[in-house]
C-alpha positions in Angstrom: 3.7 7.9 -22.0 6.3 7.2 -19.3 4.0 8.6 -16.6 1.2 6.4 -17.8 3.4 3.3 -17.8 4.7 4.2 -14.4 1.2 4.6 -13.0 0.2 1.2 -14.6 3.1 -0.5 -12.9 2.2 1.0 -9.5 -1.4 0.0 -9.9 -0.5 -3.5 -10.8 1.8 -3.7 -7.8 -0.9 -2.4 -5.6 -3.5 -4.9 -7.0 -1.0 -7.8 -6.6 -0.4 -6.9 -2.9 -4.2 -6.6 -2.3 -4.8 -10.0 -3.9 -2.0 -11.6 -1.9 -3.4 -10.1 1.3 -6.9 -11.4 0.6 -5.6 -14.9 -0.2 -3.5 -15.1 2.9 -6.4 -14.1 5.2 -8.9 -16.3 3.3 -7.1 -19.6 3.6 -8.4 -20.1 7.2 -7.9 -23.4 9.0 -7.1 -25.2 5.7 -3.8 -23.3 5.6 -2.9 -24.3 9.1 -3.6 -28.0 8.6 -1.7 -28.2 5.3 1.3 -26.1 6.5 4.7 -27.7 5.9 5.9 -29.3 9.1 9.2 -28.2 10.6 11.1 -30.1 13.3 13.6 -28.7 15.8 16.5 -29.2 13.5 14.8 -27.4 10.6 13.6 -24.6 12.8 17.2 -24.0 13.9 18.7 -24.3 10.4 16.1 -22.0 8.7 16.1 -19.3 11.4 18.0 -16.1 10.9 17.7 -15.3 14.6 16.9 -17.5 17.6 16.4 -15.9 21.0 14.4 -16.0 24.2 12.8 -12.7 25.2 10.0 -10.9 26.9 7.5 -8.9 24.9 7.6 -5.3 26.0 5.4 -3.7 23.4 2.7 -4.8 20.9 1.1 -2.2 18.6 -1.0 -2.5 15.4 0.2 -0.1 12.7 -0.5 0.7 9.0 1.9 1.7 6.2 1.2 2.8 2.6 2.4 0.6 -0.3 1.6 2.2 -3.6 -2.1 3.0 -3.5 -2.8 0.4 -0.8 -2.4 0.3 2.9 -0.7 -2.6 4.7 -1.7 -3.5 8.2 0.9 -5.1 10.5 1.7 -5.6 14.2 4.9 -4.3 15.6 6.3 -6.2 18.5 9.3 -5.1 20.6 11.2 -7.8 22.6 13.8 -7.4 25.3 16.3 -10.2 24.7 17.0 -12.3 27.7 19.1 -15.0 26.0 20.6 -14.7 22.5 21.1 -18.0 20.8 21.6 -17.4 17.1 22.1 -14.5 14.8 22.9 -10.8 15.1 21.0 -9.6 18.2 21.0 -6.5 20.3 19.4 -5.8 23.7 16.0 -5.5 22.0 14.5 -6.9 18.8 11.6 -5.3 16.8 9.5 -7.6 14.7 6.8 -6.6 12.2 4.3 -9.3 11.4 1.7 -9.0 8.7 -1.9 -8.7 10.0 -3.7 -7.6 13.1 -3.4 -9.2 16.5 -7.0 -10.4 16.5 -10.3 -10.1 14.6 -10.8 -9.1 11.0 -7.4 -8.8 9.3 -5.6 -11.3 11.6 -3.9 -14.2 9.9 -4.4 -17.8 10.7 -1.4 -19.6 12.2 0.4 -16.3 12.7 1.4 -16.2 16.4 0.3 -13.3 18.7 2.5 -12.1 21.6 1.3 -10.7 24.8 3.1 -7.9 26.6 4.9 -9.2 29.7 5.1 -12.8 28.5 8.3 -14.6 27.6 8.9 -16.4 24.2 11.5 -18.5 22.5 11.5 -17.5 18.8 13.0 -18.9 15.7 12.7 -16.0 13.3 13.0 -16.0 9.5 15.0 -13.2 7.8 13.2 -9.9 7.2 11.6 -9.3 3.9 12.4 -6.4 1.6 9.6 -4.4 3.3 10.7 -5.3 6.8 8.2 -8.0 7.7 9.2 -11.2 9.4 7.6 -14.2 11.1 8.7 -17.4 12.9 9.8 -20.4 10.9 6.7 -22.4 10.3 4.6 -19.6 11.8 3.2 -20.9 15.1 5.7 -23.9 15.0 8.6 -21.6 15.6 7.1 -19.6 18.4 7.2 -21.0 21.9 5.7 -19.7 25.1 8.1 -19.8 28.0 6.5 -20.4 31.4 7.3 -21.7 34.8 6.7 -25.4 35.2 5.4 -27.4 38.1 9.0 -27.6 39.5 9.7 -24.1 40.8 12.4 -22.3 38.9 12.3 -24.8 36.0 11.1 -23.0 32.9 9.3 -24.9 30.2 8.3 -24.2 26.6 5.3 -25.1 24.4 4.1 -23.9 21.0 0.5 -23.5 19.7 0.3 -27.2 18.7 1.6 -28.6 22.0 5.1 -29.3 20.6 3.6 -32.1 18.4 6.2 -33.4 15.9 9.0 -31.2 17.3 11.4 -34.1 16.9 9.7 -35.8 14.0 12.1 -37.7 11.7 15.0 -36.8 14.0 17.1 -39.8 15.2 20.6 -40.3 16.5 21.6 -41.7 13.1 20.6 -38.6 11.1 21.4 -35.6 13.3 24.4 -33.7 12.1 27.4 -33.7 14.3 25.7 -36.3 16.6 29.0 -36.6 18.6 28.1 -33.2 20.3 25.0 -34.7 21.9 25.1 -36.7 25.1 22.6 -39.4 26.1 20.3 -36.9 27.9 20.2 -34.7 24.8 19.2 -37.6 22.6 16.4 -38.6 25.0 14.5 -35.5 23.8 14.1 -37.2 20.4 11.5 -39.6 21.9 9.2 -36.8 23.0 6.0 -36.8 20.9 4.2 -33.8 22.4 3.8 -31.8 25.6 5.9 -29.2 27.5 9.7 -29.5 27.4 12.1 -28.1 29.9 13.6 -24.9 28.5 17.2 -25.4 29.6 17.4 -28.9 28.1 15.9 -27.8 24.8 18.1 -24.7 24.6 21.3 -26.8 25.2 20.1 -29.0 22.4 19.5 -26.1 20.0 22.8 -24.4 20.9 24.7 -27.6 19.9 22.8 -27.6 16.6 23.9 -24.0 16.1 27.6 -24.6 16.8 
């Protein structure tokens, strides 16, 4: 009897995981458009780890869970600038879904080997999966701007709403921020200078 019940529990768990997987992949663009918006302050507060790094490996893998198989992508990053959280020289992230095509997940960022990123990562789940805060909202590509040597950042929605609802009157510990910092709050969209944004984030972390 115990064996039957045990098998039933495993089967139910497997079925639940399969249903969740199907629902996640089926939401399509509707999921992306209705996603809860996160501004810079929320990205920083909700993130377990914040760091700038270069992606050195991207591999699709599968792992068994009960009678089902989970597909995820394993990314390895070489940390170039630690900002928040417990970070070593490298960070490995496992994201649900494939990098592209059938089995990929809408709004889940994809990282290219050799490219640099600024990431605001949620804590790992019980099965070791993680993703950026707000999915593509918390994943920024780091690239060289028009001024040589000045790096810039941008996420998949062009940094739209990154400072939404943030004002000098509602930021915590506003005394830490100088006038140049607060000028960032007026930015509606478009690339942002990496060093300025990171200084801003570090002051929110302190």
